[in-house]
C-alpha positions in Angstrom: 217.3 12.8 206.3 218.9 15.2 203.8 220.0 18.9 203.4 222.0 18.8 206.7 225.1 21.1 206.7 226.9 19.3 209.5 227.0 19.4 213.3 229.5 22.2 213.8 226.3 24.1 213.7 224.9 22.9 217.0 221.4 23.9 215.9 221.6 21.5 213.0 223.0 18.9 215.3 220.0 19.5 217.7 217.6 19.0 214.8 219.1 15.7 213.8 219.8 14.4 217.3 216.3 15.1 218.6 214.6 14.1 215.3 216.2 10.6 215.2 215.5 10.1 218.9 211.9 11.0 218.5 211.5 8.6 215.6 213.3 5.7 217.2 211.4 6.2 220.5 208.1 5.7 218.8 209.3 3.4 216.0 212.4 1.5 217.2 212.3 -0.7 214.0 212.8 2.3 211.8 216.1 2.7 209.9 217.2 6.3 209.9 220.1 7.5 207.8 221.6 10.9 207.3 223.3 12.4 204.3 225.5 15.4 205.3 228.0 17.9 204.0 230.2 17.1 207.0 229.8 13.4 208.1 232.7 13.5 210.5 231.0 16.1 212.6 227.9 14.0 212.9 229.5 10.9 214.4 228.6 12.4 217.9 224.9 11.8 217.2 223.6 8.5 218.6 220.9 6.3 217.0 221.7 7.1 213.4 222.0 3.9 211.3 224.3 5.3 208.6 225.8 8.7 207.7 226.7 9.5 204.1 228.6 12.3 202.4 226.5 14.8 200.5 228.5 16.8 197.9 227.2 19.4 195.4 228.5 17.8 192.2 229.3 20.4 189.6 229.6 19.5 185.9 233.1 19.5 184.5 233.4 21.8 181.4 233.5 19.9 178.1 232.5 16.6 179.7 229.7 14.5 178.2 227.4 15.7 181.0 228.4 19.3 180.3 227.5 18.8 176.6 224.1 17.2 177.4 223.3 20.0 179.8 224.3 22.8 177.4 222.3 21.2 174.6 219.1 20.9 176.8 219.5 24.4 178.0 220.1 26.0 174.6 217.6 24.0 172.6 214.8 23.4 175.2 215.6 26.1 177.8 215.7 23.1 180.2 218.2 23.2 183.1 216.8 20.2 184.9 219.7 18.0 183.8 222.3 20.2 185.5 220.2 20.7 188.6 219.8 17.0 189.1 223.5 16.5 188.6 224.1 18.9 191.5 222.2 16.7 193.9 223.4 13.4 192.4 224.6 12.1 195.8 221.1 12.4 197.2 219.3 11.2 194.1 221.4 8.0 193.9 220.0 7.0 197.3 216.3 7.7 196.7 215.5 4.1 195.8 216.7 2.9 199.2 214.1 4.7 201.3 210.3 5.0 201.9 210.5 8.5 203.3 212.8 11.3 202.3 213.0 14.0 205.0 214.2 17.5 204.0 215.5 18.8 207.3 216.7 22.1 206.0 213.8 23.9 207.5 215.3 27.3 206.8 216.2 26.6 203.1 213.0 28.3 201.9 214.0 31.6 203.5 216.8 32.3 201.1 215.3 33.2 197.7 214.5 30.9 194.8 215.9 27.4 195.0 215.6 25.8 191.6 217.9 22.9 192.4 215.8 22.0 195.5 212.6 22.2 193.4 214.1 19.8 190.8 215.3 17.4 193.6 211.8 17.4 195.0 210.3 16.5 191.6 212.7 13.6 191.3 211.8 12.3 194.7 208.1 12.5 193.9 208.6 10.9 190.5 210.2 8.0 192.2 207.0 7.5 194.2 208.5 8.3 197.6 207.0 10.1 200.6 208.5 13.6 200.7 208.5 15.5 204.0 209.7 19.0 205.1 210.7 18.6 208.7 210.6 21.6 211.0 209.9 24.3 208.4 210.1 28.0 209.0 208.9 30.2 206.1 207.6 33.8 206.1 205.3 35.5 203.7 208.2 37.5 202.3 210.0 34.2 201.4 207.2 32.9 199.2 207.0 33.1 195.4 204.7 31.3 192.9 207.5 28.8 192.1 208.1 28.1 195.8 204.4 27.6 196.5 204.2 25.2 193.6 207.1 23.2 195.0 205.7 23.2 198.6 202.4 21.8 197.3 204.3 18.7 196.0 205.3 17.7 199.6 203.3 14.9 201.1 203.8 16.5 204.5 205.2 19.8 205.8 205.8 20.0 209.5 205.8 23.7 210.6 207.7 24.2 213.8 205.6 27.2 214.9 202.2 28.7 214.3 203.3 31.8 212.2 204.7 29.5 209.5 201.7 27.3 209.7 199.4 30.3 209.1 201.5 31.7 206.3 201.4 28.3 204.4 197.7 27.7 205.0 196.9 31.3 203.8 198.8 30.6 200.6 196.7 27.5 199.8 199.3 25.0 201.0 197.1 22.4 202.7 199.6 19.6 203.3 200.9 21.2 206.5 200.7 20.2 210.2 201.6 22.3 213.2 204.2 20.8 215.6 207.2 22.2 217.5 210.9 22.0 217.0 212.2 18.6 218.1 215.1 20.3 220.0 212.7 21.1 222.8 212.9 17.4 223.7 216.7 17.1 223.5 218.5 15.8 226.5 221.2 17.7 228.3 224.7 16.7 229.7 226.0 18.7 232.6 229.8 19.1 232.6 231.7 20.7 235.6 231.2 24.4 235.9 234.1 26.7 234.9 236.0 29.1 237.2 234.1 32.4 237.9 230.7 30.7 237.2 228.3 31.8 239.9 225.6 29.3 240.7 222.2 31.0 240.3 223.8 34.2 239.2 225.2 33.6 235.7 223.7 35.1 232.5 224.3 33.3 229.2 225.1 35.5 226.2 225.2 34.3 222.6 226.0 36.5 219.6 226.6 35.6 216.0 228.7 37.0 213.2 225.6 36.4 211.0 223.6 39.0 213.0 226.6 41.4 213.1 227.0 41.2 209.3 223.3 42.1 208.8 223.4 45.0 211.3 226.9 46.4 211.8 225.8 48.6 214.7 224.4 45.7 216.7 227.9 44.6 218.0 228.5 47.9 219.9 224.9 47.8 221.3 225.6 44.3 222.5 228.8 45.5 224.1 226.8 48.2 225.9 224.3 45.6 227.2 227.2 43.6 228.6 228.6 46.7 230.3 225.1 47.5 231.7 224.8 44.0 233.2 228.3 44.1 234.8 227.7 47.6 236.2 224.2 47.2 237.6 224.2 43.6 238.8 226.6 41.1 240.5 226.0 38.5 237.8 228.6 36.6 235.9 228.2 36.5 232.1 228.9 33.2 230.2 229.6 33.8 226.5 228.1 30.8 224.8 228.9 29.9 221.2 226.5 27.6 219.3 227.8 27.6 215.7 231.5 26.9 215.1 232.0 27.1 211.3 234.5 28.8 209.1 233.2 32.4 208.4 230.3 31.8 210.7 232.0 31.2 214.1 230.3 32.4 217.3 233.4 31.6 219.3 235.6 34.1 217.4 232.9 36.7 217.7 232.4 36.1 221.5 236.2 35.9 222.1 236.2 39.7 221.4 233.6 40.2 224.1 235.5 38.0 226.6 238.8 39.9 226.0 237.0 43.2 226.4 235.7 42.3 229.9 238.0 39.6 231.2 239.6 41.9 233.7 236.3 42.1 235.6 236.7 38.4 236.6 233.0 38.1 236.0 233.0 36.7 232.5 233.4 33.1 231.2 233.9 32.0 227.6 232.6 28.5 227.1 234.8 26.3 224.8 234.1 25.8 221.1 234.3 22.0 221.1 231.2 21.1 223.1 228.3 19.3 221.4 224.6 20.5 221.5 223.7 18.6 224.7 226.7 19.8 226.5 225.9 23.5 225.6 222.4 22.8 226.8 223.8 21.5 230.1 225.4 24.8 230.7 222.4 26.9 229.5 220.1 24.9 231.8 222.1 26.2 234.8 221.9 29.9 233.8 219.7 32.5 235.5 218.9 34.3 232.2 219.9 33.7 228.6 220.4 36.3 225.8 220.9 34.7 222.4 220.9 35.2 218.6 221.0 31.5 217.6 217.5 30.0 217.6 218.5 26.6 218.9 220.5 28.1 221.8 217.3 30.0 222.8 215.3 26.7 222.4 217.8 25.1 224.8 217.1 27.9 227.3 213.3 27.9 226.9 213.2 24.1 227.3 215.1 24.3 230.6 212.8 27.1 231.9 215.4 29.8 231.6 214.0 33.3 230.9 215.3 34.3 227.4 215.9 37.5 225.4 216.1 36.8 221.6 218.3 39.0 219.4 217.6 39.6 215.7 214.4 37.6 215.2 213.4 35.5 212.2 210.0 34.1 211.7 211.0 31.0 213.6 212.0 32.9 216.7 208.9 35.1 216.5 206.7 32.1 216.1 208.3 30.0 218.8 207.9 32.9 221.3 204.3 33.4 220.3 203.5 29.7 220.8 205.0 29.8 224.3 203.8 33.1 225.6 200.9 34.0 223.4 202.9 37.0 222.1 206.3 37.7 220.6 207.7 38.3 224.1 211.3 39.5 224.5 212.1 39.0 220.8 213.9 42.0 219.2 214.1 42.6 215.5 217.3 42.9 213.6 216.9 46.7 213.5 216.1 47.0 217.2 219.3 45.2 218.4 221.5 48.2 217.3 219.6 50.3 219.9 221.5 50.0 223.2 218.6 51.5 225.2 216.2 49.0 223.7 218.4 46.1 224.6 218.9 47.3 228.2 215.1 48.0 228.5 214.3 44.4 227.4 216.9 42.9 229.7 215.4 44.9 232.6 212.0 43.7 231.7 213.2 40.1 231.7 214.9 40.6 235.0 211.8 42.2 236.6 209.4 39.5 235.2 211.7 36.6 236.0 209.3 34.5 238.1 206.3 35.2 235.9 208.3 34.0 232.8 209.5 30.9 234.6 205.9 30.1 235.6 204.8 30.5 232.0 207.6 28.3 230.7 206.9 25.6 233.4 203.3 25.6 232.2 203.9 25.7 228.4 207.1 23.7 227.8 205.5 20.3 228.6 202.8 21.2 226.0 205.4 22.3 223.5 207.3 19.0 224.0 204.0 17.1 223.2 203.8 19.1 220.0 207.4 18.1 219.1 206.4 14.4 219.5 203.3 14.9 217.3 205.7 15.4 214.3 206.5 11.6 214.4 202.8 10.7 214.6 202.1 12.8 211.5 205.2 11.4 209.8 204.0 7.8 210.0 200.4 8.5 209.1 199.3 7.1 205.7 
């Protein structure tokens, strides 16, 4: 498994944790290794056989590699040498494996990726099976170069139907529909904190990523919290899910907690829990409101009615596959509208039992789709 940023992003942890468990459950003899930007953070994940450090290796100026790279670029307009050097830590390990799984399912949502394309070419040249695990890609993300690269994969596992349709419509045939493996991830239930009300606690997750993309969304989110505290007797549990420098939900949610702590009806979950422990708390919530996709997957999979903030194609597609429509999924633009947030919260509250019934019916099917990914992975 490669292109893993580390498990301080609990969504990334959930992908690896669930993925290796799914593989080992069906193929106990398989050796599954991970290369990661932050191996220390990944030691919490069971069943992995080895964890290696992935480093982007830049070329030192005036070194032999630098001279070779400069020559190739100047004379032949060929940057492949420098691009391969960047991913040297992955390339060096290619001979050791039969299947190379790119688990950065979102990587293709961020513009052109020439270094990824070059790495994929190297993997295929080595005669290895190349797999994109849990992909999410929108039409707006595609380009001719990206489509060419995606066609080189032996298998692309789309985690929801919108991505599946986009890829198929662009002539990419090597794609199978599954579901995110995190739907199958186990949970660990820790003791409930003070002020938690059993059956009356609403989970709330917000991310600095969403706030940066829509500056007005933060105040609208504050207004939604005020509305919940004013019109219900619920407790609100602020729930971080990514704890990384410059991308830390906990810091963001601490502002919410400090604003409302005098009500004695807010809880801030700690920033040192792993993915299954956060899922253990989310599973005991009445409702969940979240910006991080894997936090919302934790809620859906535990039959908790969920409102999604600042959708991407993955959150739209996941909701569509569960409900048959993009239910309770708000766009990045919409989440700066306080009235829209409140309206959707009230809709979720009023349709609570109907939503639970749908989840109870659909989640077992979604979990079966998650398990299909491994069947596809081991097909010839």
